[in-house]
C-alpha positions as CSV (number, residue, x, y, z in Angstrom):
1,M,-10.4,-16.1,-11.6
2,S,-8.8,-17.2,-7.9
3,P,-5.7,-15.1,-6.4
4,S,-3.7,-18.5,-6.9
5,T,-4.1,-18.2,-11.0
6,A,-4.4,-14.9,-11.3
7,L,-0.7,-13.9,-9.2
8,P,1.7,-15.0,-12.3
9,S,0.1,-13.6,-14.7
10,V,0.6,-10.2,-12.3
11,R,4.0,-10.9,-12.3
12,E,4.7,-11.4,-15.6
13,H,3.5,-8.6,-16.4
14,S,5.9,-6.5,-13.8
15,A,8.5,-8.9,-15.3
16,A,8.2,-8.1,-18.9
17,A,7.7,-4.0,-17.7
18,G,10.6,-3.9,-15.9
19,I,12.7,-5.5,-18.5
20,A,11.3,-3.2,-21.2
21,C,12.2,-0.2,-18.7
22,V,15.5,-1.5,-18.3
23,A,16.4,-2.3,-22.0
24,G,15.2,1.1,-23.2
25,G,16.9,2.8,-20.1
26,I,20.6,1.2,-21.3
27,F,19.3,2.4,-24.8
28,F,18.8,6.6,-23.9
29,L,22.4,6.0,-21.8
30,T,24.5,4.1,-24.7
31,L,22.9,7.3,-27.4
32,S,24.2,9.6,-24.3
33,D,27.6,8.1,-24.8
34,A,27.9,8.3,-28.0
35,N,26.3,12.1,-28.3
36,A,29.8,12.9,-25.5
37,K,31.8,10.3,-27.8
38,W,30.9,13.0,-30.4
39,L,31.3,16.1,-28.6
40,G,34.6,14.9,-27.1
41,A,36.4,15.5,-30.0
42,S,36.2,19.2,-29.4
43,Y,34.9,20.2,-25.8
44,N,36.4,19.0,-22.0
45,P,34.8,16.5,-20.5
46,L,34.2,18.8,-17.6
47,Q,32.2,20.8,-20.1
48,I,30.2,17.8,-21.1
49,L,29.6,16.9,-17.8
50,F,28.7,20.7,-16.2
51,L,26.0,21.2,-19.0
52,R,25.0,18.0,-18.7
53,A,23.8,18.7,-15.4
54,L,23.2,22.0,-16.1
55,I,20.6,20.7,-18.4
56,A,19.1,18.3,-16.2
57,L,18.7,19.6,-12.8
58,P,15.5,21.3,-13.7
59,F,13.8,18.2,-14.8
60,V,15.0,16.4,-12.1
61,T,14.5,18.5,-9.3
62,A,10.8,19.0,-10.8
63,L,10.3,15.5,-11.0
64,A,11.0,15.0,-7.3
65,L,9.0,17.6,-6.4
66,W,5.9,16.2,-8.4
67,L,6.6,12.7,-6.6
68,G,7.6,13.5,-3.1
69,G,7.3,17.4,-2.2
70,R,10.1,19.2,-0.6
71,R,11.0,17.4,1.5
72,V,12.8,14.7,-1.0
73,L,15.2,17.7,-1.2
74,R,16.3,17.3,2.5
75,T,19.3,15.3,3.5
76,T,21.4,14.6,6.5
77,H,24.6,13.9,4.7
78,P,25.4,16.7,2.6
79,G,29.1,15.9,2.6
80,L,28.7,12.7,1.8
81,H,26.4,13.6,-1.3
82,L,29.5,16.1,-2.2
83,T,31.8,13.6,-2.2
84,R,29.8,11.1,-4.3
85,G,29.4,14.3,-6.9
86,A,33.1,14.7,-7.1
87,I,33.8,10.9,-8.0
88,N,31.0,10.6,-9.8
89,V,32.6,13.4,-12.4
90,V,36.3,12.1,-12.0
91,S,34.3,8.9,-13.1
92,A,32.3,10.0,-16.1
93,C,35.5,12.3,-17.1
94,C,37.9,9.3,-17.1
95,F,35.1,7.2,-19.5
96,Y,34.5,10.3,-21.8
97,L,38.6,10.8,-22.5
98,G,38.3,7.2,-23.1
99,L,36.1,7.3,-25.0
100,Q,38.0,9.6,-27.5
101,A,40.9,6.9,-27.6
102,L,38.7,3.1,-27.6
103,P,35.8,1.9,-29.8
104,L,32.4,2.6,-28.4
105,A,31.6,-0.6,-27.6
106,E,35.3,-1.7,-26.4
107,A,34.9,1.1,-23.7
108,T,31.3,0.3,-22.6
109,A,32.4,-3.9,-22.1
110,I,35.4,-2.6,-19.8
111,A,33.4,0.3,-17.4
112,F,30.6,-2.8,-17.8
113,A,33.1,-4.6,-14.7
114,A,31.8,-2.3,-11.9
115,P,29.6,-5.1,-10.5
116,L,32.6,-7.1,-10.2
117,F,34.7,-3.9,-8.1
118,V,31.4,-3.8,-6.3
119,T,31.6,-6.9,-5.0
120,A,35.3,-7.3,-3.7
121,L,34.9,-3.6,-2.3
122,S,31.9,-5.4,-0.3
123,V,34.3,-7.6,0.8
124,L,37.0,-5.8,1.9
125,I,35.1,-2.7,3.2
126,L,32.3,-3.6,4.2
127,K,33.2,-6.7,5.4
128,E,30.2,-8.9,4.1
129,R,30.1,-12.2,2.6
130,V,30.5,-13.5,-0.2
131,D,30.2,-17.5,-0.9
132,G,33.2,-19.2,-3.6
133,K,30.5,-18.8,-7.0
134,R,30.6,-15.2,-6.5
135,W,34.2,-15.4,-6.1
136,L,35.0,-17.8,-9.2
137,A,32.4,-15.2,-11.2
138,V,34.5,-12.0,-10.1
139,L,37.4,-13.7,-11.4
140,A,36.4,-14.8,-14.4
141,G,34.9,-11.4,-15.0
142,F,38.3,-9.9,-14.4
143,A,39.6,-12.5,-16.6
144,G,37.6,-10.6,-19.4
145,V,39.1,-7.9,-18.1
146,L,42.3,-8.8,-18.8
147,I,41.8,-10.3,-22.6
148,V,39.9,-6.9,-23.3
149,V,42.8,-5.1,-22.1
150,R,45.6,-7.3,-22.7
151,P,48.7,-5.6,-20.5
152,G,51.9,-6.4,-21.4
153,T,51.1,-7.0,-25.1
154,Q,51.9,-5.1,-28.5
155,A,47.6,-4.5,-28.8
156,F,47.8,-3.0,-25.4
157,Q,46.6,0.8,-25.2
158,A,47.0,2.8,-22.0
159,A,43.8,4.1,-22.5
160,T,42.1,1.0,-21.5
161,L,43.2,2.3,-18.1
162,L,40.8,5.1,-18.3
163,P,37.3,3.1,-18.6
164,L,38.4,0.4,-16.2
165,T,39.4,3.3,-13.2
166,T,35.6,4.4,-14.4
167,A,34.0,0.9,-13.1
168,L,36.2,1.4,-10.0
169,L,35.0,4.5,-8.8
170,Y,31.5,3.8,-9.8
171,A,31.7,0.7,-7.6
172,V,32.9,3.3,-4.5
173,M,30.4,5.7,-5.1
174,M,27.6,2.5,-5.1
175,I,29.8,1.2,-2.0
176,T,29.6,4.9,-0.4
177,A,25.8,4.7,-1.0
178,R,25.2,2.4,2.2
179,G,26.6,5.8,4.5
180,I,23.4,7.1,3.4
181,N,20.2,7.7,5.4
182,R,17.4,4.5,4.3
183,A,15.2,7.2,5.2
184,E,16.2,9.6,1.7
185,G,15.0,7.5,-1.1
186,M,15.8,7.2,-4.9
187,L,14.6,10.7,-5.5
188,T,16.9,12.3,-2.9
189,T,19.9,10.5,-4.2
190,T,19.0,11.5,-7.6
191,F,18.5,15.1,-6.4
192,Y,22.1,15.3,-5.2
193,I,23.7,13.0,-8.1
194,V,22.7,16.0,-10.1
195,L,23.0,18.6,-8.1
196,G,27.3,17.4,-6.7
197,Q,27.9,16.6,-10.6
198,L,26.6,20.0,-11.2
199,V,28.6,21.6,-8.6
200,C,32.2,19.8,-8.6
201,S,32.5,20.0,-12.0
202,A,31.9,23.7,-12.3
203,I,35.0,23.6,-10.0
204,G,37.3,23.0,-13.0
205,L,35.2,25.0,-15.4
206,P,37.3,28.3,-16.1
207,W,40.0,26.5,-17.0
208,V,38.3,24.2,-19.7
209,W,35.4,26.4,-21.0
210,R,34.4,26.8,-24.7
211,A,31.7,28.7,-25.6
212,P,29.5,25.7,-27.4
213,A,28.8,26.5,-31.1
214,M,25.3,26.7,-31.9
215,D,25.7,23.5,-34.1
216,D,26.5,21.2,-30.8
217,L,23.9,22.5,-29.0
218,P,21.6,19.5,-29.3
219,Y,24.3,16.7,-28.6
220,F,24.7,18.7,-25.4
221,G,20.7,18.7,-24.7
222,G,21.3,14.9,-26.0
223,V,23.7,13.9,-23.4
224,A,21.5,15.8,-20.5
225,L,17.9,13.9,-22.3
226,F,19.0,10.9,-22.9
227,S,21.1,10.4,-19.4
228,T,18.2,11.6,-17.3
229,L,15.6,9.6,-19.2
230,G,18.1,5.9,-19.0
231,L,18.5,6.7,-15.2
232,A,14.8,6.9,-14.7
233,L,13.8,3.9,-16.7
234,I,16.8,1.7,-15.3
235,T,15.5,2.8,-11.6
236,Q,12.0,2.2,-12.5
237,G,12.7,-1.0,-14.5
238,F,14.1,-2.7,-11.0
239,R,11.3,-1.2,-8.8
240,I,8.8,-3.0,-10.5
241,G,10.6,-5.9,-12.1
242,P,12.1,-8.4,-10.2
243,A,15.8,-7.9,-10.0
244,S,17.4,-11.3,-11.2
245,V,15.0,-11.3,-14.2
246,V,15.7,-7.3,-15.4
247,A,19.2,-7.5,-14.3
248,P,20.4,-8.7,-17.3
249,F,18.9,-6.7,-19.3
250,D,22.0,-3.5,-18.5
251,Y,24.2,-6.1,-20.8
252,T,22.3,-4.8,-23.9
253,G,24.5,-1.7,-23.7
254,L,27.1,-4.0,-25.2
255,V,24.9,-4.7,-28.4
256,W,24.0,-1.2,-28.6
257,A,27.6,0.4,-28.3
258,T,28.4,-2.1,-30.6
259,I,25.5,-0.6,-33.4
260,L,26.0,3.3,-32.7
261,G,30.3,3.3,-32.9
262,W,29.9,0.7,-36.1
263,I,27.1,3.5,-37.9
264,F,29.1,6.8,-36.4
265,W,32.5,6.4,-36.3
266,R,33.1,2.4,-38.1
267,E,33.9,1.3,-35.1
268,A,34.5,-2.8,-35.3
269,P,36.4,-4.4,-31.9
270,D,38.5,-7.3,-32.6
271,A,37.9,-10.7,-31.1
272,Y,39.7,-10.7,-28.3
273,A,37.3,-8.0,-27.0
274,Y,34.0,-9.8,-28.2
275,L,35.3,-12.9,-25.9
276,G,36.5,-10.6,-23.1
277,A,33.0,-9.0,-23.1
278,V,31.4,-12.3,-22.8
279,F,33.0,-12.9,-19.5
280,I,32.6,-9.5,-18.1
281,A,28.7,-9.7,-18.7
282,G,28.2,-13.4,-18.1
283,S,30.0,-12.9,-14.6
284,G,28.0,-9.5,-13.8
285,V,24.8,-10.9,-14.7
286,Y,25.3,-14.2,-12.5
287,I,26.2,-12.1,-9.6
288,A,23.6,-10.0,-10.2
289,V,20.9,-13.0,-10.2
290,R,22.8,-14.9,-7.3
291,E,22.6,-11.2,-5.4
292,A,18.7,-10.9,-6.0
293,R,17.7,-15.0,-5.5
294,G,20.0,-14.7,-2.0
295,K,17.6,-11.3,-0.8
296,S,14.6,-12.8,-2.0
297,R,15.3,-16.2,0.0
298,R,16.4,-13.9,3.0
299,R,13.1,-11.9,3.1
300,A,11.1,-15.4,2.9
301,A,13.1,-16.5,5.9
302,T,12.3,-13.1,8.1
């Protein structure tokens, strides 16, 4: 078989594996959110985040050392990593609080507005150029957010602003990642995200700590295990598969959130929530695919 005929099969295999990793990772992250929603009825979000990081850190550290050695734990940006950890903690706290007042699917849909904020902030802060089509996609996505949130109507809930704040802060965290030296790879960044979450959540812990019940320990373990597995699989999916192919599968989280919300809490978002989710997901997919294709063209030109 000639190289020219073998190449497509390799690409198809990589794409299929990448899709499987991203879809599986999103499923695990949604399971983590469902565990956090369950725990949130009895525990403060700071405590959930602290125990999540405390349980996950040994595994993340072992994985980083195994794959990259001690050098992956070195950084030239300790202050930036700590700042990103603080942003991450506030962002996650907002999301966990939102889960207590909103259906899992609705909170998830609003939080998926993060790529829209990333695009807008990349222009405002990084002075990047965004074409007209991507701006239209951003506007369509924000229209979807307005459909879900419905400000100014009787259906409006102030709690919808919590996952929206999560989306904005997550975008800020992604933008700040541009300041990290490119020599620091994914393993280093992942390690310091978990470490930063542990340190920053511990600061307010004395005021919110409640001794966990034995029956709740599996749920705390589930939050840590599923979130770590999810992030690892998603990272691997984007490593081995074309970004333009695997990125849309981020939004399978809306399906899982709807299913899990109905099974465990009998939640059924209304038609407006579903319509807004379609706008948000559609615009996010378009931006991701267009950005990935733009990068491919730039690499080809180079």
